N, C-alpha and C positions, 0 to 999 in steps of 0.2 A: 116317754120312750119306753119300749118294752124291755124286759130283762134279756140279756144276751144269753144265747144258748151255750151251754158249757160243753156238752158232749154231742158229737156227731156219730152216726152209725158208720160201720165199716163200709168203705167205698164212697163216702161223702167227703168232699173237700170244702173246708170253710172259706168263705169269701167275706172279708171285713168283719169277722166274728159274729155276724147276724144271719147271713145267707149261706147257702151251700150249693154246690153243684154235685150231681150224681149221675151215674150211668144207668140208663134204662134201655135194655137191649144193646144195640150197637152205638146209640147216640147219647150225648150228654145233655142233661136237663139242668135248669136253674130253679131254685125255690127259695122264697123268703116269706116269713110270717108277717102279716099285716095286722097289728093289734087292734087298730081302730075298726077295721072291717071284720075282724075275727075269722080270718081265713088266710090260706096260702096264695101267694102270687106265683104262678109257675110259667116257665117259658122254655121252649126247646132251643138249644143252642146250635142245632143243626150241624154238628161236627162229631167226628170220631176221635179227634186228636185232643188229648188231655190239656196240653199247653194252650191250644186255641180256645178250648172251653173255659179255662181260667181267665183268659183275657176277655172273652165275651161275657162271662159271668160278672166280672168287675164292671164292665160297661152297662150291663143290665141293671145291676145294683144302683149305680149312679143315676141311671135314667129313671128308675122308680122313685128314688128319693128326691130327684129334681122336680117330679110331678106331684109330690105330696103337699 
């Protein structure tokens, strides 16, 4: 398991200590580092609402870890 990221940039919201959501333009995005592949997995959450983005970000995190 990769080390957990300790600091997130301004405007990023941590999801389960490893992933984050951030706003790009008007829409929220999800991002998590995949150590085995040595790259980020990114996904648009297709929402402008922060609370909806947090819920969808948690669902995206669980979906990615279920498929590893």
